[in-house]
VMD Tcl script that draws the C-alpha trace (Angstrom):
set ca {
  {79.55 34.86 292.49}
  {78.38 37.49 294.98}
  {75.08 38.98 295.94}
  {74.73 42.73 295.38}
  {72.46 45.08 297.34}
  {69.72 46.01 294.86}
  {67.72 48.37 297.08}
  {69.00 51.43 295.21}
  {69.79 49.85 291.84}
  {68.06 48.87 288.58}
  {65.03 46.77 289.58}
  {65.52 44.66 286.39}
  {68.59 42.90 287.76}
  {68.74 39.90 290.11}
  {71.55 41.31 292.11}
  {73.97 38.55 291.02}
  {77.36 39.84 289.84}
  {80.06 37.88 288.20}
  {83.30 39.62 287.13}
  {81.45 42.88 287.07}
  {78.66 41.47 284.90}
  {75.14 41.80 286.38}
  {72.30 39.35 285.71}
  {69.15 40.97 284.37}
  {65.77 39.78 285.48}
  {63.52 40.89 282.67}
  {60.25 39.07 281.86}
  {60.18 36.77 278.86}
  {58.42 38.12 275.75}
  {54.73 37.38 275.65}
  {54.91 35.63 272.27}
  {57.53 33.33 273.70}
  {55.43 32.44 276.68}
  {52.29 31.84 274.61}
  {54.28 29.57 272.27}
  {55.57 27.61 275.26}
  {52.10 27.28 276.68}
  {50.78 26.13 273.26}
  {53.39 23.40 273.08}
  {52.31 22.12 276.52}
  {48.71 22.10 275.38}
  {49.65 20.34 272.16}
  {51.56 17.65 274.06}
  {48.56 17.06 276.37}
  {46.15 16.69 273.39}
  {48.66 14.46 271.58}
  {48.98 12.04 274.50}
  {45.13 11.76 274.61}
  {44.72 11.16 270.82}
  {47.74 8.92 270.14}
  {49.64 6.12 271.89}
  {51.84 7.73 274.55}
  {52.08 6.49 278.08}
  {53.61 3.06 278.72}
  {51.17 0.94 280.77}
  {53.02 -2.37 280.59}
  {55.91 -4.17 278.82}
  {53.49 -4.99 276.05}
  {52.40 -1.52 275.03}
  {51.11 1.95 275.91}
  {47.84 3.83 276.16}
  {46.14 3.33 272.75}
  {44.89 6.90 272.29}
  {41.34 7.96 271.29}
  {42.20 7.75 267.54}
  {43.38 4.13 267.79}
  {46.49 4.78 265.68}
  {49.25 2.20 265.56}
  {52.54 2.66 263.72}
  {52.92 -1.10 263.49}
  {49.56 -1.51 262.01}
  {50.33 1.25 259.54}
  {53.55 -0.44 258.40}
  {51.81 -3.76 258.17}
  {49.11 -2.22 255.99}
  {51.79 -0.63 253.72}
  {53.54 -3.94 253.37}
  {50.32 -5.76 252.48}
  {49.45 -3.07 249.96}
  {52.78 -3.46 248.17}
  {52.43 -7.24 248.33}
  {49.07 -7.04 246.58}
  {50.44 -4.58 244.05}
  {53.34 -6.92 243.17}
  {51.34 -10.16 243.42}
  {50.99 -10.58 239.66}
  {54.62 -10.09 238.80}
  {55.81 -12.17 241.75}
  {53.62 -15.03 240.52}
  {55.08 -14.71 237.05}
  {58.56 -14.59 238.50}
  {57.96 -17.88 240.36}
  {56.45 -19.79 237.47}
  {58.63 -19.02 234.43}
  {61.76 -21.08 233.97}
  {64.84 -19.55 235.55}
  {66.66 -19.18 232.32}
  {63.82 -17.27 230.77}
  {63.63 -14.59 233.46}
  {66.52 -12.56 231.99}
  {64.83 -12.57 228.55}
  {61.86 -10.62 229.80}
  {62.85 -6.94 230.22}
  {60.14 -6.05 232.77}
  {60.70 -9.26 234.79}
  {64.48 -8.91 234.90}
  {64.30 -5.25 235.89}
  {61.95 -6.20 238.70}
  {64.10 -9.15 239.79}
  {67.34 -7.08 239.73}
  {65.86 -4.33 241.93}
  {64.34 -6.83 244.38}
  {67.51 -9.02 244.34}
  {69.73 -6.09 245.18}
  {67.54 -5.35 248.23}
  {67.48 -9.04 249.30}
  {71.28 -9.22 248.89}
  {71.95 -6.16 251.03}
  {69.57 -7.35 253.75}
  {70.61 -11.03 254.00}
  {73.84 -11.68 252.12}
  {76.13 -8.63 252.34}
  {77.13 -9.43 255.92}
  {79.29 -12.33 254.58}
  {79.89 -11.58 250.90}
  {80.37 -7.85 251.31}
  {78.18 -4.90 250.20}
  {79.59 -5.08 246.70}
  {79.49 -8.93 246.51}
  {83.30 -8.95 246.32}
  {83.54 -11.46 249.14}
  {85.59 -11.72 252.35}
  {88.09 -14.28 253.60}
  {86.21 -17.53 253.74}
  {83.28 -16.07 251.82}
  {83.58 -16.24 247.97}
  {83.38 -13.29 245.65}
  {80.31 -13.28 243.54}
  {81.46 -10.86 240.89}
  {84.22 -12.90 239.32}
  {84.00 -15.97 237.04}
  {85.26 -18.49 239.53}
  {82.54 -20.81 240.93}
  {82.88 -23.67 243.35}
  {79.51 -25.22 242.42}
  {78.80 -23.62 239.04}
  {77.73 -20.20 237.91}
  {74.59 -20.86 235.80}
  {71.35 -19.35 237.04}
  {70.17 -22.83 237.99}
  {73.33 -23.52 239.89}
  {73.17 -20.24 241.76}
  {69.53 -20.84 242.57}
  {70.22 -24.26 243.97}
  {73.08 -22.94 246.17}
  {70.97 -20.13 247.55}
  {68.01 -22.44 248.19}
  {69.86 -25.29 249.90}
  {73.10 -23.80 251.11}
  {76.48 -25.38 251.55}
  {77.05 -28.09 254.18}
  {73.90 -26.81 255.91}
  {72.96 -29.71 258.19}
  {69.27 -29.04 258.49}
  {68.66 -29.14 254.69}
  {68.77 -32.65 253.24}
  {69.40 -31.28 249.75}
  {72.31 -29.07 250.70}
  {75.44 -29.07 248.67}
  {77.79 -31.25 250.58}
  {81.54 -31.89 250.38}
  {84.53 -31.68 252.62}
  {88.15 -30.67 252.33}
  {89.53 -33.23 254.82}
  {92.23 -32.52 257.34}
  {95.37 -34.30 256.14}
  {97.32 -34.06 259.42}
  {96.70 -37.76 260.20}
  {97.36 -39.06 256.67}
  {100.34 -37.05 255.52}
  {103.59 -36.20 257.28}
  {104.58 -32.61 257.89}
  {107.12 -32.88 255.04}
  {104.47 -34.18 252.61}
  {102.22 -31.36 253.53}
  {105.01 -28.87 253.07}
  {105.82 -30.46 249.66}
  {102.23 -30.40 248.39}
  {101.88 -26.76 249.48}
  {104.85 -25.88 247.29}
  {103.31 -27.78 244.44}
  {100.05 -25.83 244.78}
  {101.96 -22.62 244.77}
  {103.85 -23.75 241.66}
  {100.68 -24.64 239.66}
  {99.11 -21.36 240.70}
  {102.03 -19.41 239.29}
  {103.55 -18.41 242.58}
  {107.11 -18.64 243.84}
  {107.81 -22.16 244.97}
  {110.72 -24.43 245.96}
  {111.36 -26.55 242.87}
  {112.51 -29.69 244.69}
  {109.66 -29.65 247.17}
  {107.14 -28.98 244.45}
  {108.44 -31.96 242.48}
  {107.90 -34.18 245.43}
  {104.56 -32.51 246.17}
  {103.35 -33.44 242.65}
  {103.39 -37.09 243.73}
  {101.61 -36.33 246.99}
  {99.00 -34.30 245.08}
  {98.40 -37.01 242.58}
  {97.98 -39.71 245.25}
  {95.67 -37.67 247.55}
  {94.30 -34.48 246.11}
  {93.71 -35.11 242.40}
  {90.59 -37.24 243.15}
  {88.74 -34.01 243.93}
  {90.85 -31.18 242.45}
  {91.61 -33.00 239.22}
  {94.92 -34.16 237.86}
  {95.58 -30.62 236.57}
  {94.38 -28.99 239.79}
  {91.61 -27.11 238.06}
  {88.92 -28.30 240.39}
  {85.66 -30.16 240.16}
  {82.33 -28.33 240.56}
  {80.48 -31.60 241.15}
  {82.09 -31.75 244.65}
  {82.77 -27.99 245.07}
  {86.53 -28.49 244.82}
  {88.23 -25.23 243.86}
  {90.45 -24.52 241.00}
  {94.01 -24.26 242.41}
  {95.61 -22.83 239.35}
  {93.89 -19.48 238.92}
  {95.25 -17.72 242.06}
  {91.71 -16.96 243.27}
  {91.76 -18.02 246.97}
  {88.85 -18.44 249.37}
  {91.19 -18.36 252.42}
  {94.55 -17.31 250.97}
  {97.35 -18.64 248.83}
  {100.35 -17.88 251.02}
  {102.44 -20.73 252.50}
  {101.08 -20.38 256.06}
  {97.43 -20.39 254.95}
  {97.77 -23.23 252.50}
  {99.59 -25.23 255.14}
  {96.69 -24.63 257.61}
  {94.14 -25.57 254.92}
  {95.84 -28.84 254.04}
  {96.61 -29.70 257.69}
  {93.23 -28.97 259.24}
  {90.82 -28.88 256.26}
  {88.03 -26.41 255.55}
  {84.35 -26.83 256.26}
  {82.68 -23.49 255.55}
  {78.91 -23.31 255.79}
  {76.35 -21.28 253.85}
  {72.83 -21.29 255.16}
  {69.94 -22.67 253.11}
  {67.47 -19.85 252.45}
  {64.52 -21.91 251.24}
  {61.82 -21.39 253.85}
  {63.43 -18.24 255.12}
  {63.00 -16.24 251.95}
  {60.11 -16.55 249.63}
  {60.49 -18.31 246.22}
  {60.30 -14.94 244.51}
  {63.00 -13.48 246.72}
  {65.33 -16.46 246.08}
  {64.83 -16.06 242.33}
  {65.37 -12.31 242.61}
  {68.70 -12.63 244.35}
  {69.74 -15.47 242.11}
  {69.14 -13.23 239.02}
  {70.98 -10.38 240.73}
  {74.03 -12.52 241.54}
  {74.01 -14.03 238.04}
  {74.25 -10.60 236.48}
  {77.10 -9.27 238.64}
  {79.75 -10.16 236.08}
  {80.47 -13.76 236.78}
  {77.30 -15.53 235.81}
  {77.52 -18.20 233.13}
}
mol new
graphics top color blue
foreach p $ca { graphics top sphere $p radius 0.5 }
foreach p [lrange $ca 0 end-1] q [lrange $ca 1 end] { graphics top cylinder $p $q radius 0.2 }
display resetview
């Protein structure tokens, strides 16, 4: 960029030239200037009336109007709590199996339960409740601990293997590495694949049937269809929590599984637990 002699040129240019293009130096329109000044004045008045300038790590200048967005949100929450107090009380007092028989109550519970699920449960079970590896799907008809409304409520309230809740559902898939040989583990894996309708080595599966009967049937049942009293999954339906391929099944038998679900009693209100229990129960797999 160069500087051009403007002594004998258009006074409305700055004298700057770039590629033959001159830079004008015209005044801004008055309406634009007055709008700009108005925004400055507005900002000054706003900082006087409302919280604006940080004065410490704990807050800012309060403003002459004493407005607080936190207080406003808290007031809104309290207002909605009061508005829903009657139906929440009803929701927490009627028997669980009667909630779905009341159209107004079940509608309220489903809407609230969907919100609770998206906030607290979707991180593990997925936004559509279809589960993730290690976290069961809640929309099928396969349940580890039972799919009645009471079963679901108990699971949500007390969790699974959640150490700080004395009423938690507790069981354990043990690690068999110290009790079974590598060959026995390989055989029982082939047997599990066979009873689940997958491709399996016939000879190994035959040997694995004996291993299964001696070590696994106590929890999973002689037919491999599981036991909800101890949270032992059905091994015949090809619905897998961790996977049904040879590698994953071998890892499961060798090292065991001890997944944890938190207990939500005390973290969610009784009404919220019932809402999400109703929501889960109505997702297609409830019994």
